[in-house]
N, CA and C atoms as a LAMMPS dump frame, in Angstrom:
ITEM: TIMESTEP
0
ITEM: NUMBER OF ATOMS
366
ITEM: BOX BOUNDS ff ff ff
-5.0000000000000000e+02 5.0000000000000000e+02
-5.0000000000000000e+02 5.0000000000000000e+02
-5.0000000000000000e+02 5.0000000000000000e+02
ITEM: ATOMS id mol type element x y z
1 1 1 N -78.869 341.25 474.89
2 1 2 C -79.552 342.293 474.485
3 1 3 C -78.716 343.403 474.557
4 2 1 N -78.825 344.152 473.228
5 2 2 C -77.959 345.438 473.4
6 2 3 C -78.614 346.661 474.066
7 3 1 N -77.807 347.327 474.782
8 3 2 C -78.482 348.458 475.546
9 3 3 C -78.045 349.763 474.841
10 4 1 N -79.13 350.756 474.81
11 4 2 C -78.752 352.045 473.945
12 4 3 C -79.343 353.068 475.141
13 5 1 N -78.35 353.923 475.472
14 5 2 C -78.668 355.375 476.051
15 5 3 C -79.272 356.36 475.159
16 6 1 N -80.488 356.729 475.362
17 6 2 C -80.915 357.989 474.639
18 6 3 C -81.19 359.236 475.493
19 7 1 N -80.537 360.267 475.306
20 7 2 C -80.534 361.643 475.65
21 7 3 C -81.278 362.516 474.86
22 8 1 N -82.58 362.868 475.336
23 8 2 C -83.467 363.726 474.535
24 8 3 C -84.279 364.361 475.451
25 9 1 N -84.328 365.945 475.228
26 9 2 C -85.431 366.716 476.297
27 9 3 C -86.825 366.822 475.649
28 10 1 N -86.888 366.491 474.507
29 10 2 C -88.261 366.66 473.861
30 10 3 C -89.019 365.104 474.208
31 11 1 N -89.877 365.166 475.045
32 11 2 C -90.582 363.941 475.614
33 11 3 C -91.124 363.066 474.36
34 12 1 N -91.826 363.716 473.286
35 12 2 C -92.476 363.066 472.47
36 12 3 C -91.368 362.336 471.492
37 13 1 N -90.181 363.218 471.187
38 13 2 C -89.309 362.516 470.451
39 13 3 C -88.607 361.244 471.223
40 14 1 N -88.379 361.487 472.698
41 14 2 C -87.947 360.551 473.395
42 14 3 C -88.646 359.227 473.188
43 15 1 N -89.978 359.137 473.57
44 15 2 C -91.033 358.193 473.605
45 15 3 C -90.896 357.326 472.097
46 16 1 N -90.968 358.227 471.196
47 16 2 C -90.88 357.66 469.789
48 16 3 C -89.87 356.942 469.591
49 17 1 N -88.571 357.317 469.873
50 17 2 C -87.297 356.794 469.674
51 17 3 C -87.348 355.439 470.515
52 18 1 N -87.952 355.576 471.845
53 18 2 C -87.792 354.439 472.525
54 18 3 C -88.704 353.377 472.035
55 19 1 N -89.887 353.731 471.644
56 19 2 C -90.903 352.529 471.234
57 19 3 C -90.308 352.01 469.852
58 20 1 N -89.76 352.635 468.984
59 20 2 C -89.095 352.268 467.748
60 20 3 C -88.215 351.403 468.051
61 21 1 N -87.201 351.651 468.858
62 21 2 C -85.952 350.798 469.251
63 21 3 C -86.381 349.431 470.135
64 22 1 N -87.328 349.669 470.89
65 22 2 C -87.544 348.546 471.761
66 22 3 C -88.188 347.467 470.818
67 23 1 N -89.1 347.91 469.807
68 23 2 C -89.668 346.996 468.74
69 23 3 C -88.595 346.216 467.972
70 24 1 N -87.358 346.886 467.855
71 24 2 C -86.193 346.171 467.143
72 24 3 C -85.554 345.482 468.037
73 25 1 N -85.843 345.291 469.359
74 25 2 C -85.082 344.433 470.294
75 25 3 C -84 345.108 471.235
76 26 1 N -83.934 346.292 471.188
77 26 2 C -83.029 346.854 471.977
78 26 3 C -83.567 347.151 473.362
79 27 1 N -82.742 347.277 474.413
80 27 2 C -83.062 347.731 475.921
81 27 3 C -82.663 349.271 475.777
82 28 1 N -83.649 350.057 476.145
83 28 2 C -83.438 351.434 476.085
84 28 3 C -83.247 352.096 477.397
85 29 1 N -82.351 353.063 477.617
86 29 2 C -82.243 353.722 478.933
87 29 3 C -82.41 355.34 478.529
88 30 1 N -83.417 355.756 479.091
89 30 2 C -83.843 357.238 478.583
90 30 3 C -83.167 358.111 479.775
91 31 1 N -82.934 359.364 479.024
92 31 2 C -82.356 360.489 479.964
93 31 3 C -83.156 361.744 479.238
94 32 1 N -83.323 362.761 480.184
95 32 2 C -84.209 363.973 479.844
96 32 3 C -83.301 365.082 479.397
97 33 1 N -82.149 364.793 479.888
98 33 2 C -80.952 365.82 479.493
99 33 3 C -79.565 365.217 479.572
100 34 1 N -78.525 365.941 479.347
101 34 2 C -77.148 365.418 479.359
102 34 3 C -76.696 365.126 480.736
103 35 1 N -77.144 365.969 481.675
104 35 2 C -76.724 365.635 483.043
105 35 3 C -77.104 364.38 483.531
106 36 1 N -78.483 364.065 483.406
107 36 2 C -78.869 362.724 483.704
108 36 3 C -78.299 361.659 483.021
109 37 1 N -78.03 361.609 481.716
110 37 2 C -77.371 360.968 480.583
111 37 3 C -76.141 360.495 481.361
112 38 1 N -75.206 361.585 481.543
113 38 2 C -73.837 361.347 482.113
114 38 3 C -73.843 360.604 483.614
115 39 1 N -75.019 360.993 484.285
116 39 2 C -75.069 360.375 485.761
117 39 3 C -75.375 359.019 485.469
118 40 1 N -76.334 358.459 484.793
119 40 2 C -76.651 357.379 484.533
120 40 3 C -75.541 356.244 483.876
121 41 1 N -74.802 356.892 482.996
122 41 2 C -73.586 356.113 482.29
123 41 3 C -72.336 355.852 483.186
124 42 1 N -72.45 356.635 484.482
125 42 2 C -71.414 356.337 485.422
126 42 3 C -71.365 354.765 486.057
127 43 1 N -72.788 354.426 486.042
128 43 2 C -72.897 353.007 486.478
129 43 3 C -73.357 351.924 485.641
130 44 1 N -73.61 352.247 484.37
131 44 2 C -74.293 351.444 483.273
132 44 3 C -73.515 351.524 481.994
133 45 1 N -73.115 350.337 481.635
134 45 2 C -72.426 350.172 480.298
135 45 3 C -73.748 350.155 479.033
136 46 1 N -73.416 350.577 478.105
137 46 2 C -74.154 350.665 476.987
138 46 3 C -73.439 350.381 475.527
139 47 1 N -74.122 350.056 474.55
140 47 2 C -73.5 349.693 473.436
141 47 3 C -73.752 350.908 472.424
142 48 1 N -74.307 351.791 472.737
143 48 2 C -74.589 353.064 471.861
144 48 3 C -75.52 354.139 472.764
145 49 1 N -74.773 355.337 472.441
146 49 2 C -75.453 356.514 472.991
147 49 3 C -75.823 357.337 471.86
148 50 1 N -77.121 357.724 471.978
149 50 2 C -78.057 358.735 471.133
150 50 3 C -78.109 359.855 471.917
151 51 1 N -77.746 361.064 471.309
152 51 2 C -78.105 362.379 472.112
153 51 3 C -78.34 363.442 471.327
154 52 1 N -79.22 364.23 471.894
155 52 2 C -79.51 365.614 471.071
156 52 3 C -78.489 366.323 471.287
157 53 1 N -78.383 367.56 470.761
158 53 2 C -77.325 368.54 470.939
159 53 3 C -77.815 369.509 472.064
160 54 1 N -78.978 370.199 471.801
161 54 2 C -79.526 371.397 472.868
162 54 3 C -80.4 370.746 473.783
163 55 1 N -79.853 370.468 475.085
164 55 2 C -80.523 370.129 476.163
165 55 3 C -80.519 371 477.197
166 56 1 N -81.205 370.984 478.423
167 56 2 C -81.064 371.625 479.572
168 56 3 C -79.736 371.15 480.497
169 57 1 N -79.274 371.879 481.249
170 57 2 C -78.142 371.45 481.933
171 57 3 C -76.822 371.121 481.305
172 58 1 N -76.75 370.039 480.564
173 58 2 C -75.555 369.732 479.938
174 58 3 C -75.795 369.359 478.498
175 59 1 N -75.3 370.126 477.718
176 59 2 C -75.954 369.94 476.187
177 59 3 C -74.957 368.533 475.618
178 60 1 N -75.239 368.284 474.336
179 60 2 C -74.828 367.105 473.366
180 60 3 C -73.298 367.275 473.37
181 61 1 N -72.853 368.458 472.934
182 61 2 C -71.687 368.367 472.679
183 61 3 C -70.655 368.249 474.067
184 62 1 N -71.129 368.639 475.24
185 62 2 C -70.71 368.361 476.469
186 62 3 C -70.585 366.719 476.859
187 63 1 N -71.78 366.323 476.408
188 63 2 C -71.873 364.707 476.606
189 63 3 C -70.705 364.191 475.919
190 64 1 N -70.627 364.369 474.563
191 64 2 C -69.643 363.676 473.993
192 64 3 C -68.152 363.918 474.196
193 65 1 N -67.817 365.251 474.606
194 65 2 C -66.677 365.583 475.208
195 65 3 C -66.342 364.781 476.452
196 66 1 N -67.368 364.78 477.306
197 66 2 C -67.106 364.082 478.584
198 66 3 C -66.872 362.559 478.338
199 67 1 N -67.537 361.919 477.582
200 67 2 C -67.456 360.56 477.331
201 67 3 C -66.119 360.294 476.758
202 68 1 N -65.826 361.011 475.64
203 68 2 C -64.589 360.731 474.931
204 68 3 C -63.1 361.198 475.721
205 69 1 N -63.173 362.265 476.208
206 69 2 C -62.009 362.998 476.877
207 69 3 C -61.903 362.499 478.231
208 70 1 N -62.808 362.678 479.162
209 70 2 C -62.61 362.506 480.596
210 70 3 C -62.983 360.947 480.858
211 71 1 N -63.89 360.218 480.41
212 71 2 C -64.061 359.111 480.553
213 71 3 C -63.409 358.167 479.583
214 72 1 N -62.803 358.504 478.548
215 72 2 C -62.291 357.468 477.758
216 72 3 C -62.914 356.375 477.096
217 73 1 N -64.42 356.679 476.84
218 73 2 C -65.229 355.702 476.38
219 73 3 C -65.129 355.694 474.855
220 74 1 N -65.176 354.558 474.249
221 74 2 C -65.312 354.247 472.699
222 74 3 C -66.439 353.855 472.373
223 75 1 N -67.736 354.047 473.267
224 75 2 C -69.071 353.657 472.848
225 75 3 C -69.326 354.552 471.753
226 76 1 N -69.913 353.894 470.587
227 76 2 C -70.445 354.558 469.397
228 76 3 C -71.395 355.833 470.005
229 77 1 N -71.491 356.939 469.44
230 77 2 C -72.325 357.962 469.693
231 77 3 C -73.074 358.451 468.581
232 78 1 N -74.358 358.445 468.364
233 78 2 C -75.058 358.954 467.282
234 78 3 C -75.875 360.531 467.818
235 79 1 N -75.524 361.442 467.206
236 79 2 C -76.368 362.675 467.383
237 79 3 C -77.571 362.928 466.358
238 80 1 N -78.704 363.117 467.313
239 80 2 C -79.932 363.771 466.533
240 80 3 C -80.007 365.031 467.012
241 81 1 N -80.247 365.904 465.916
242 81 2 C -80.203 367.378 466.325
243 81 3 C -81.162 367.996 465.035
244 82 1 N -82.031 369.011 465.581
245 82 2 C -82.591 370 464.645
246 82 3 C -81.455 370.934 464.245
247 83 1 N -80.42 371.231 465.098
248 83 2 C -79.243 372 464.642
249 83 3 C -78.296 371.56 463.757
250 84 1 N -78.749 371.036 462.332
251 84 2 C -77.982 370.454 461.405
252 84 3 C -76.749 371.403 460.648
253 85 1 N -76.617 372.717 461.019
254 85 2 C -75.786 373.5 460.379
255 85 3 C -74.447 372.839 460.545
256 86 1 N -73.794 373.163 459.391
257 86 2 C -72.44 372.503 459.306
258 86 3 C -71.584 372.833 460.385
259 87 1 N -71.481 373.706 461.095
260 87 2 C -70.592 374.064 462.144
261 87 3 C -71.177 373.022 463.406
262 88 1 N -72.183 372.626 463.471
263 88 2 C -72.857 371.821 464.709
264 88 3 C -72.378 370.325 464.251
265 89 1 N -72.597 370.066 462.996
266 89 2 C -72.099 368.817 462.616
267 89 3 C -70.585 368.547 462.729
268 90 1 N -69.913 369.378 462.099
269 90 2 C -68.217 369.227 462.275
270 90 3 C -67.975 369.175 463.801
271 91 1 N -68.455 370.109 464.72
272 91 2 C -67.977 370.202 465.923
273 91 3 C -68.394 368.853 466.603
274 92 1 N -69.554 368.195 466.447
275 92 2 C -69.937 366.82 467.066
276 92 3 C -68.954 365.705 466.54
277 93 1 N -68.712 365.764 465.234
278 93 2 C -67.507 364.792 465.061
279 93 3 C -66.2 365.007 465.506
280 94 1 N -65.757 366.396 465.43
281 94 2 C -64.369 366.762 465.94
282 94 3 C -64.393 366.372 467.633
283 95 1 N -65.572 366.354 468.065
284 95 2 C -65.438 365.947 469.666
285 95 3 C -65.335 364.564 469.86
286 96 1 N -65.888 363.757 468.737
287 96 2 C -65.804 362.153 468.754
288 96 3 C -67.099 361.613 468.366
289 97 1 N -68.288 362.221 468.083
290 97 2 C -69.446 361.619 467.579
291 97 3 C -69.257 360.635 466.375
292 98 1 N -69.805 359.5 466.222
293 98 2 C -69.594 358.738 464.909
294 98 3 C -70.772 358.803 464.06
295 99 1 N -71.725 359.469 464.291
296 99 2 C -72.803 359.468 463.291
297 99 3 C -73.733 360.662 463.665
298 100 1 N -74.509 361.301 462.669
299 100 2 C -75.25 362.715 463.071
300 100 3 C -76.403 362.642 461.945
301 101 1 N -77.613 362.753 462.671
302 101 2 C -78.805 362.688 461.91
303 101 3 C -79.465 363.984 462.097
304 102 1 N -80.055 364.649 461.345
305 102 2 C -80.932 365.892 461.469
306 102 3 C -82.244 365.489 461.775
307 103 1 N -82.731 366.197 462.65
308 103 2 C -84.375 366.298 462.922
309 103 3 C -85.08 367.237 461.826
310 104 1 N -86.309 366.881 461.381
311 104 2 C -86.876 365.567 461.741
312 104 3 C -86.219 364.501 460.881
313 105 1 N -86.209 363.064 461.396
314 105 2 C -85.498 362.082 460.867
315 105 3 C -86.445 361.092 460.625
316 106 1 N -85.992 360.03 459.85
317 106 2 C -86.838 358.838 459.375
318 106 3 C -86.512 357.877 460.527
319 107 1 N -87.574 357.103 461.124
320 107 2 C -87.297 356.072 462.091
321 107 3 C -86.684 354.811 461.326
322 108 1 N -87.075 354.554 460.16
323 108 2 C -86.518 353.31 459.309
324 108 3 C -84.876 353.596 459.406
325 109 1 N -84.55 354.915 458.863
326 109 2 C -83.165 355.355 458.652
327 109 3 C -82.533 355.156 460.106
328 110 1 N -82.933 355.677 461.224
329 110 2 C -82.675 355.612 462.487
330 110 3 C -82.264 354.266 462.957
331 111 1 N -83.164 353.263 462.656
332 111 2 C -83.122 351.928 463.042
333 111 3 C -81.879 351.223 462.199
334 112 1 N -81.502 351.622 460.854
335 112 2 C -80.544 351.054 460.156
336 112 3 C -79.24 351.631 460.778
337 113 1 N -79.1 352.795 461.114
338 113 2 C -77.858 353.604 461.67
339 113 3 C -77.408 352.834 462.862
340 114 1 N -78.509 352.673 463.748
341 114 2 C -78.072 352.175 465.035
342 114 3 C -77.747 350.694 464.771
343 115 1 N -78.241 349.855 463.941
344 115 2 C -77.854 348.433 463.67
345 115 3 C -76.495 348.52 463.087
346 116 1 N -76.195 349.297 462.335
347 116 2 C -74.74 349.573 461.594
348 116 3 C -73.62 349.91 462.785
349 117 1 N -74.216 350.771 463.749
350 117 2 C -73.179 351.456 464.569
351 117 3 C -72.803 350.207 465.646
352 118 1 N -73.873 349.451 466.11
353 118 2 C -73.803 348.665 467.181
354 118 3 C -73.024 347.385 466.505
355 119 1 N -73.212 346.911 465.125
356 119 2 C -72.584 346.079 464.692
357 119 3 C -70.912 346.134 464.44
358 120 1 N -70.823 347.581 464.046
359 120 2 C -69.366 347.792 464.011
360 120 3 C -68.309 347.96 465.534
361 121 1 N -69.378 347.611 466.605
362 121 2 C -68.783 347.928 467.795
363 121 3 C -68.155 346.329 468.145
364 122 1 N -66.946 346.318 468.315
365 122 2 C -66.454 344.911 468.627
366 122 3 C -65.793 344.894 470.146
């Protein structure tokens, strides 16, 4: 079973993603913010990280930077954010994100992108 970390401070969105992806057969680890996400990833390997950008404590840009630069992780990262301005998208990609979806988003599209990102991981 593939394991996905989802870091999202909006409980409704977090639960929606959780239920959608568990129906697709994934094991989901939930984090309410970037700090909890990074703490949980210290001891847990995942096949994909999904992160919001704007969260309390540690934001999504810092999550990406920490995973890529400090921890040297190659785990695919998908950003989900209402902050879809070009500079946010470009910064996320520059830091090492693999994909970006703007909120509100389609669960069908999320499932397709998740499947593609995980399948591309060797």
